[in-house]
Structure formats: C-alpha cells, structure tokens
VOPALO-982944 format. One line per field, with one value per residue (C-alpha): residue number from 1; x, y, z. Coordinates in steps of 0.5 Angstrom, whole numbers. Layout:
num = [NUM | ...] $
X = [X | ...] $
Y = [Y | ...] $
Z = [Z | ...] $
! end
This chain:
num = [1 | 2 | 3 | 4 | 5 | 6 | 7 | 8 | 9 | 10 | 11 | 12 | 13 | 14 | 15 | 16 | 17 | 18 | 19 | 20 | 21 | 22 | 23 | 24 | 25 | 26 | 27 | 28 | 29 | 30 | 31 | 32 | 33 | 34 | 35 | 36 | 37 | 38 | 39 | 40 | 41 | 42 | 43 | 44 | 45 | 46 | 47 | 48 | 49 | 50 | 51 | 52 | 53 | 54 | 55 | 56 | 57 | 58 | 59 | 60 | 61 | 62 | 63 | 64 | 65 | 66 | 67 | 68 | 69 | 70 | 71 | 72 | 73 | 74 | 75 | 76 | 77 | 78 | 79 | 80 | 81 | 82 | 83 | 84 | 85 | 86 | 87 | 88 | 89 | 90 | 91 | 92 | 93 | 94 | 95 | 96 | 97 | 98 | 99 | 100 | 101 | 102 | 103 | 104 | 105 | 106 | 107 | 108 | 109 | 110 | 111 | 112 | 113 | 114 | 115 | 116 | 117 | 118 | 119 | 120 | 121 | 122 | 123 | 124 | 125 | 126 | 127 | 128 | 129 | 130 | 131 | 132 | 133 | 134 | 135 | 136 | 137 | 138 | 139 | 140 | 141 | 142 | 143 | 144 | 145 | 146 | 147 | 148 | 149 | 150 | 151 | 152 | 153 | 154 | 155 | 156 | 157 | 158 | 159 | 160 | 161 | 162 | 163 | 164 | 165 | 166 | 167 | 168 | 169 | 170 | 171 | 172 | 173 | 174 | 175 | 176 | 177 | 178 | 179 | 180 | 181 | 182 | 183 | 184 | 185 | 186 | 187 | 188 | 189 | 190 | 191 | 192 | 193 | 194 | 195 | 196 | 197 | 198 | 199 | 200 | 201 | 202 | 203 | 204 | 205 | 206 | 207 | 208 | 209 | 210 | 211 | 212 | 213 | 214 | 215 | 216 | 217 | 218 | 219 | 220 | 221 | 222 | 223 | 224 | 225 | 226 | 227 | 228 | 229 | 230 | 231 | 232 | 233 | 234 | 235 | 236 | 237 | 238 | 239 | 240 | 241 | 242 | 243 | 244 | 245 | 246 | 247 | 248 | 249 | 250 | 251 | 252 | 253 | 254 | 255 | 256 | 257 | 258 | 259 | 260 | 261 | 262 | 263 | 264 | 265 | 266 | 267 | 268 | 269 | 270 | 271 | 272 | 273 | 274 | 275 | 276 | 277 | 278 | 279 | 280 | 281 | 282 | 283 | 284 | 285 | 286 | 287 | 288 | 289 | 290 | 291 | 292 | 293 | 294 | 295 | 296 | 297 | 298 | 299 | 300 | 301 | 302 | 303 | 304 | 305 | 306 | 307 | 308 | 309 | 310 | 311 | 312 | 313 | 314 | 315 | 316 | 317 | 318 | 319 | 320 | 321 | 322 | 323 | 324 | 325 | 326 | 327 | 328 | 329 | 330 | 331 | 332 | 333 | 334 | 335 | 336 | 337 | 338 | 339 | 340 | 341 | 342 | 343 | 344 | 345 | 346 | 347 | 348 | 349 | 350 | 351 | 352 | 353 | 354 | 355 | 356 | 357 | 358 | 359 | 360 | 361 | 362 | 363 | 364 | 365 | 366 | 367 | 368 | 369 | 370 | 371 | 372 | 373 | 374 | 375 | 376 | 377 | 378 | 379 | 380 | 381 | 382 | 383 | 384 | 385 | 386 | 387 | 388 | 389 | 390 | 391 | 392 | 393 | 394 | 395 | 396 | 397 | 398 | 399 | 400 | 401 | 402 | 403 | 404 | 405 | 406 | 407 | 408 | 409 | 410 | 411 | 412 | 413 | 414 | 415 | 416 | 417 | 418 | 419 | 420 | 421 | 422 | 423 | 424 | 425 | 426 | 427 | 428 | 429 | 430 | 431 | 432 | 433 | 434 | 435] $
X = [-34 | -30 | -24 | -18 | -12 | -6 | -4 | 3 | 5 | 5 | 0 | 4 | 11 | 15 | 22 | 28 | 31 | 24 | 27 | 32 | 28 | 31 | 32 | 26 | 25 | 19 | 22 | 18 | 12 | 9 | 7 | 13 | 12 | 5 | 10 | 14 | 13 | 10 | 10 | 4 | 0 | -4 | -5 | -4 | -2 | 1 | 8 | 14 | 19 | 22 | 27 | 30 | 29 | 33 | 39 | 39 | 39 | 45 | 49 | 48 | 49 | 56 | 57 | 55 | 48 | 44 | 39 | 33 | 27 | 20 | 16 | 10 | 11 | 5 | 4 | 12 | 16 | 22 | 21 | 21 | 27 | 31 | 29 | 31 | 38 | 39 | 38 | 35 | 28 | 23 | 16 | 11 | 4 | -2 | -7 | -10 | -12 | -6 | -1 | -5 | -4 | 4 | 5 | 1 | 6 | 12 | 9 | 12 | 17 | 12 | 11 | 7 | 4 | 1 | -2 | -4 | -8 | -11 | -14 | -16 | -20 | -23 | -25 | -28 | -33 | -35 | -37 | -42 | -44 | -50 | -50 | -56 | -59 | -56 | -57 | -51 | -48 | -50 | -43 | -43 | -50 | -47 | -41 | -44 | -49 | -53 | -50 | -43 | -43 | -46 | -40 | -35 | -39 | -39 | -31 | -31 | -35 | -32 | -25 | -27 | -30 | -23 | -19 | -13 | -8 | -3 | 1 | -4 | -10 | -7 | -5 | -12 | -15 | -10 | -12 | -19 | -19 | -14 | -19 | -25 | -24 | -23 | -30 | -34 | -37 | -37 | -31 | -27 | -20 | -15 | -15 | -21 | -27 | -31 | -35 | -42 | -44 | -37 | -38 | -32 | -31 | -28 | -30 | -28 | -32 | -30 | -28 | -24 | -21 | -19 | -16 | -12 | -9 | -7 | -4 | 0 | 2 | 4 | 9 | 12 | 13 | 17 | 21 | 23 | 24 | 30 | 33 | 38 | 34 | 35 | 31 | 24 | 22 | 18 | 12 | 9 | 2 | 4 | 4 | 10 | 10 | 12 | 15 | 15 | 17 | 23 | 30 | 34 | 39 | 37 | 36 | 42 | 38 | 31 | 27 | 20 | 14 | 9 | 2 | 2 | -1 | -5 | -12 | -12 | -16 | -12 | -17 | -22 | -17 | -19 | -26 | -29 | -25 | -26 | -34 | -34 | -30 | -35 | -30 | -34 | -41 | -41 | -36 | -37 | -34 | -27 | -26 | -26 | -23 | -18 | -17 | -15 | -9 | -6 | -2 | -7 | -6 | -13 | -19 | -23 | -18 | -19 | -26 | -28 | -22 | -22 | -22 | -15 | -11 | -8 | -6 | -3 | 1 | 4 | 7 | 14 | 16 | 14 | 18 | 23 | 17 | 12 | 12 | 11 | 6 | 2 | 2 | 0 | -5 | -8 | -9 | -12 | -17 | -19 | -19 | -24 | -29 | -29 | -31 | -37 | -34 | -31 | -25 | -21 | -15 | -12 | -13 | -10 | -4 | -2 | -4 | 0 | 7 | 6 | 5 | 11 | 15 | 13 | 16 | 22 | 23 | 22 | 26 | 32 | 31 | 31 | 36 | 44 | 49 | 50 | 44 | 41 | 34 | 30 | 23 | 19 | 15 | 11 | 9 | 2 | -3 | -9 | -14 | -8 | -4 | 3 | 6 | 13 | 13 | 20 | 23 | 19 | 20 | 28 | 28 | 24 | 29 | 34 | 31 | 30 | 37 | 39 | 45 | 43 | 38 | 37 | 32 | 32 | 26 | 24 | 18 | 13 | 6 | 0 | 2 | -3 | -8 | -15 | -20 | -15 | -17 | -11 | -5 | 0 | 6 | 8 | 13 | 15 | 22 | 26 | 28 | 35 | 37 | 43 | 44] $
Y = [56 | 50 | 51 | 46 | 46 | 42 | 38 | 40 | 33 | 28 | 23 | 18 | 20 | 20 | 22 | 22 | 16 | 12 | 12 | 7 | 1 | -6 | -11 | -16 | -22 | -19 | -15 | -17 | -14 | -7 | -8 | -4 | 2 | 3 | 6 | 10 | 18 | 19 | 12 | 11 | 17 | 12 | 4 | 1 | -6 | -8 | -6 | -8 | -6 | 1 | -1 | -6 | -1 | 4 | -1 | -3 | 4 | 6 | -1 | 1 | 8 | 7 | 3 | 9 | 7 | 14 | 13 | 9 | 7 | 3 | 1 | -1 | 5 | 4 | 9 | 11 | 7 | 6 | 14 | 16 | 12 | 14 | 22 | 21 | 17 | 23 | 19 | 21 | 17 | 16 | 12 | 9 | 8 | 6 | 6 | 13 | 14 | 10 | 15 | 21 | 18 | 17 | 24 | 27 | 24 | 26 | 33 | 32 | 37 | 43 | 48 | 44 | 51 | 52 | 45 | 46 | 53 | 50 | 44 | 48 | 52 | 46 | 43 | 50 | 50 | 43 | 43 | 49 | 47 | 44 | 38 | 37 | 30 | 25 | 18 | 15 | 9 | 2 | 1 | 7 | 6 | -1 | 2 | 8 | 11 | 17 | 21 | 19 | 20 | 27 | 29 | 26 | 29 | 36 | 35 | 33 | 38 | 44 | 41 | 41 | 48 | 51 | 46 | 51 | 46 | 47 | 43 | 44 | 43 | 36 | 34 | 35 | 31 | 25 | 26 | 26 | 19 | 16 | 16 | 13 | 6 | 9 | 12 | 6 | 1 | -5 | -9 | -5 | -9 | -5 | -12 | -11 | -14 | -10 | -14 | -10 | -16 | -15 | -10 | -6 | -4 | 2 | 8 | 15 | 21 | 24 | 31 | 28 | 23 | 28 | 33 | 27 | 25 | 32 | 32 | 26 | 29 | 35 | 32 | 27 | 33 | 37 | 30 | 29 | 36 | 36 | 31 | 31 | 29 | 29 | 32 | 30 | 24 | 24 | 20 | 19 | 16 | 11 | 4 | 0 | -4 | 2 | 7 | 13 | 18 | 15 | 16 | 10 | 8 | 12 | 7 | 4 | 1 | -2 | -4 | -6 | -11 | -12 | -15 | -22 | -27 | -30 | -27 | -21 | -15 | -9 | -5 | -7 | -5 | 2 | 1 | 5 | 11 | 11 | 11 | 16 | 21 | 20 | 17 | 10 | 8 | 0 | -5 | -6 | 1 | -1 | -4 | 2 | 7 | 2 | -5 | -3 | 0 | -5 | -11 | -17 | -21 | -23 | -27 | -20 | -17 | -23 | -25 | -22 | -25 | -32 | -34 | -31 | -35 | -39 | -33 | -30 | -36 | -35 | -28 | -28 | -25 | -32 | -36 | -38 | -41 | -43 | -50 | -50 | -44 | -48 | -54 | -50 | -46 | -53 | -56 | -50 | -50 | -57 | -56 | -50 | -55 | -58 | -51 | -47 | -41 | -43 | -37 | -36 | -37 | -40 | -34 | -30 | -33 | -33 | -25 | -24 | -27 | -23 | -17 | -18 | -20 | -13 | -10 | -13 | -11 | -4 | -5 | -7 | -1 | 4 | 1 | 3 | -3 | -7 | -4 | -8 | -10 | -13 | -15 | -17 | -23 | -29 | -35 | -38 | -44 | -42 | -49 | -52 | -52 | -49 | -43 | -42 | -35 | -33 | -38 | -36 | -28 | -30 | -33 | -28 | -23 | -26 | -27 | -19 | -18 | -18 | -22 | -27 | -28 | -31 | -32 | -31 | -33 | -29 | -33 | -38 | -37 | -42 | -46 | -46 | -50 | -48 | -45 | -45 | -47 | -52 | -54 | -53 | -49 | -42 | -37 | -30 | -27 | -23 | -24 | -21 | -19 | -17 | -13] $
Z = [38 | 40 | 44 | 42 | 46 | 44 | 50 | 53 | 53 | 48 | 47 | 44 | 48 | 41 | 42 | 38 | 41 | 40 | 32 | 34 | 33 | 36 | 31 | 30 | 26 | 22 | 17 | 11 | 15 | 17 | 24 | 27 | 23 | 27 | 32 | 27 | 26 | 19 | 17 | 22 | 19 | 15 | 17 | 10 | 11 | 5 | 7 | 10 | 16 | 15 | 20 | 15 | 9 | 13 | 14 | 7 | 4 | 9 | 7 | 0 | 1 | 3 | -3 | -8 | -9 | -8 | -13 | -10 | -14 | -11 | -17 | -12 | -7 | -3 | 3 | 2 | 7 | 2 | 0 | 7 | 9 | 3 | 5 | 12 | 10 | 5 | -2 | -8 | -9 | -14 | -13 | -17 | -15 | -19 | -14 | -14 | -7 | -4 | -9 | -6 | 1 | 0 | -3 | 3 | 8 | 4 | 6 | 13 | 12 | 12 | 17 | 23 | 26 | 19 | 19 | 26 | 25 | 18 | 22 | 28 | 23 | 20 | 26 | 29 | 23 | 22 | 29 | 27 | 20 | 18 | 14 | 9 | 9 | 3 | 1 | 3 | 0 | 3 | 6 | 10 | 12 | 15 | 18 | 21 | 26 | 23 | 28 | 27 | 20 | 20 | 24 | 19 | 13 | 17 | 17 | 10 | 7 | 11 | 9 | 1 | 2 | 5 | 1 | -3 | -5 | 0 | 4 | 11 | 7 | 4 | 11 | 14 | 9 | 11 | 18 | 16 | 12 | 17 | 22 | 18 | 21 | 28 | 28 | 26 | 31 | 27 | 24 | 20 | 20 | 15 | 10 | 5 | 9 | 13 | 18 | 20 | 24 | 28 | 34 | 37 | 44 | 43 | 38 | 38 | 36 | 30 | 32 | 38 | 33 | 28 | 34 | 36 | 29 | 28 | 35 | 33 | 26 | 28 | 34 | 29 | 24 | 30 | 31 | 24 | 22 | 28 | 24 | 18 | 12 | 4 | -2 | -2 | -6 | -13 | -13 | -20 | -20 | -26 | -28 | -26 | -32 | -36 | -31 | -37 | -32 | -30 | -34 | -37 | -33 | -27 | -21 | -17 | -12 | -12 | -6 | -7 | -5 | -11 | -10 | -8 | -13 | -7 | -9 | -5 | -8 | -7 | -10 | -4 | 1 | 1 | -1 | 5 | 4 | -3 | -2 | 4 | -1 | -6 | -11 | -12 | -9 | -10 | -10 | -18 | -19 | -17 | -23 | -27 | -21 | -19 | -21 | -29 | -26 | -22 | -23 | -24 | -18 | -16 | -20 | -19 | -24 | -30 | -29 | -36 | -40 | -37 | -45 | -46 | -41 | -47 | -50 | -44 | -43 | -50 | -49 | -51 | -44 | -41 | -45 | -39 | -35 | -40 | -39 | -32 | -32 | -37 | -33 | -27 | -30 | -33 | -26 | -23 | -29 | -28 | -20 | -21 | -23 | -16 | -12 | -12 | -13 | -20 | -19 | -25 | -21 | -28 | -31 | -25 | -25 | -32 | -32 | -26 | -29 | -35 | -32 | -27 | -34 | -36 | -30 | -30 | -37 | -35 | -29 | -34 | -38 | -32 | -27 | -28 | -29 | -23 | -20 | -14 | -13 | -7 | -8 | -2 | -4 | -2 | -6 | -7 | -7 | -10 | -10 | -7 | -13 | -11 | -15 | -14 | -14 | -12 | -17 | -23 | -22 | -21 | -28 | -31 | -28 | -31 | -38 | -38 | -37 | -30 | -28 | -22 | -17 | -10 | -5 | 2 | 7 | 12 | 15 | 14 | 12 | 12 | 17 | 22 | 19 | 23 | 18 | 12 | 5 | 3 | 7 | 3 | 7 | 4 | 6 | 5 | 4 | 0 | -8 | -9 | -16 | -19 | -25] $
! end
C-alpha cells in the first residue's frame, strides 16, 4: 500500500492573482502558457499566448461577438479562454491524440476530489501490480531504461483496467501521458525529434511524477472553479477543410493558428505518446494514424503524390495565386535536384495552399456576416525559396468571399544564421480577415 498524502502547500504556488499575466511581446508563442492553470497540463508547443487570446475575446465580446470558433484547436487554448470569458465556442482538431488531450483539458470544471480519489487508486494499484514482459517498440527502448518503463507500464495497465469513461478516468489518463517525457533520461524535447544520444540531468520517477502532476491538476481545478466561467466548449475531431458539424453562419469570431508551411511534421510531434499508448509502433504508422487527417504542411505528407503537383496548382480555388505559386513550385522542383534529400517541397507548397483555400471556403460558409478572423501564421522559405504565406492566404480569403485582410508582424524568425539551412529572413504574426 502506498501512502499518498496531498501536500498542504502548493508546489506551484498558484493563486487567483497569478492569472494576471503581464503584457509581453511573445503573443504569437506558447511559452507563457506553461505557467497558467489548465493550459499547462500538457505541453503542446504548437500554440500561442492565452493572455493575448483572452484580450482579443474580451474586446470582441464588448462588440457583441459571443460565438467563437477555432478550426485548428490544438490543445484548446482558444476554447479554454472563451469559456473563462463566458463565451460559447467550438473547436475543430483533426489530430486524434491532440483532440483527446483538448477534450480532456475541458474537464477542468469536474469535481477535483473525485479525480484525486481515482488517481490515488491508480497509483496505489500500480505500485503493487506485476507487469508482464513485452516486446517494446524500438523508440521506447531508446527512451527508457527497463525499470522506468515497467513503472510507466504499471500505471498505464492499471489505468486501462480501471477506466470507466468518467471525467476522473480521462483526467488520470492526461496526467499519465503528460509525464512521459519527464520520465525519460534522454532528449525528449516537445518538438518532434527524440534524441537518444542526449542525456538529461534530472529525471523524475514515474510514480512521483504522476503524483506531482495530479497535485498540479487538482489545484488548478480548484483555482479555476473559484472564478466565473461560461458554457463548456464543444470540440469535434474533424477536418478543418470541411467542418461538417458547424452550422452555417454560426461563428462571429475565429481565432486560430493553422499548421505552418515549413516542413514541420505535426504528426511526429506526439510519436512518443502514441507509441507508448500502443496506437502506433513505428514512424511509418503515422501516415494512416495521423497524417492523412492533417493539412499537408510537410514533405512527408506528399511524398507519394509528387507527380500530381501540376494538378494541385490547377485547382480553381488557387486561381488568385496560381501564377506566383507556379513560379515558386517550379523553383523548388529545380532546387531539389541540388540537395541530397530531394524533398518534395514543390508538392507540399501546392498541396498546402490548396488545403488552406478549402479551409477559407468552408469558413466563409460557417461565419456570420461581418465576422472577424485572426490567423497566427508564419512565412516559409524551403530550400531558400521564399513563400509569402501571409499575402497568399489573405488573397485566398478574399477570393472565398471575405471582405479584407491585413497582416500584423509580431516577431522575426530565422535571423540567427548559425546552423540554418538558408539565410532568408522570416517573420511571424497575425493575419486579420474581415467578412
């Protein structure tokens, strides 16, 4: 029997006053969210500032915009802030694991004492259970010593056996997957690349890490539940290019950050968690498990359809940018012959803008007249060929029926040239679209 005593003092010293975040210049990044209750439950790096979202929602609520949509909901930053502000919101997320993480974070308003008791039971049984030997996938063998993996497996198997579909069960699941990287002694940065040769100085024991995470989560629940909030958001695991569950004309405000066209494999960002959960066994499994559901923003998405580049560019939705897109894709196709990897950036760029054109076409259907949309985006330069993402997306939005667009730069990117593959200055910012 494990004696598990909840500490009287907060390990994180969270107070209601700590929710007041000072204004900073990193509103298009996720970093400050790591100190915020509920937002910090799972470190998903593909995000942006919750403080900035809060300010935008408050400003638009005062103008009567109370129905908020995030078609690339990620780990629920917009949905949580909409709920905290008292607004109605809907999120769309195509990545199966990320959608479940978001849905679970929205359970913050559940009974924290029930969650604590359920998690205590998981930890108690896990500490006394025997885990059968199994042939672990190579990634897990590289990331964990046997004794650590046995303890993680004990927690997982116990949780599977006790799982009853309740909020407490789902919150315990989130507590477990959120500690997987903390418990690995090798490099497990939240971006996609696991680095087995890189060693960490500090590694948490799985039982201890699970205990601490549950302490953090239950405290966050108490803090947030002492404050006003609105209706629980709705999240659909669907495709942003279609949004079939969102009614026509519903959204009055859209706040989102779509995948960047910079060859980052969003499917790979959760490969460690999905491998541990048994949802995949290898990198190749990501294609059917995740990539096929996502906006085509990296070369891994399109390696099988490089012969279809011209057909992609010919799509009628791309008419406003076709001439420039054709030139850029031709340059990329020529440039790839001078690089060892011969990545299909030309196909990726064509597919990316076709997918985003479909997103704007769908958004025009599901947004109300006069709606405001804000896209946090960044430009790109694969093989050093600059892709003006903000301008091209703006023109696609106008073509789909929106009235105007403007771009607001928030920060520069790729200006520290050391170890960079090209020296094209890039930027990140907000694309404002009015309808």
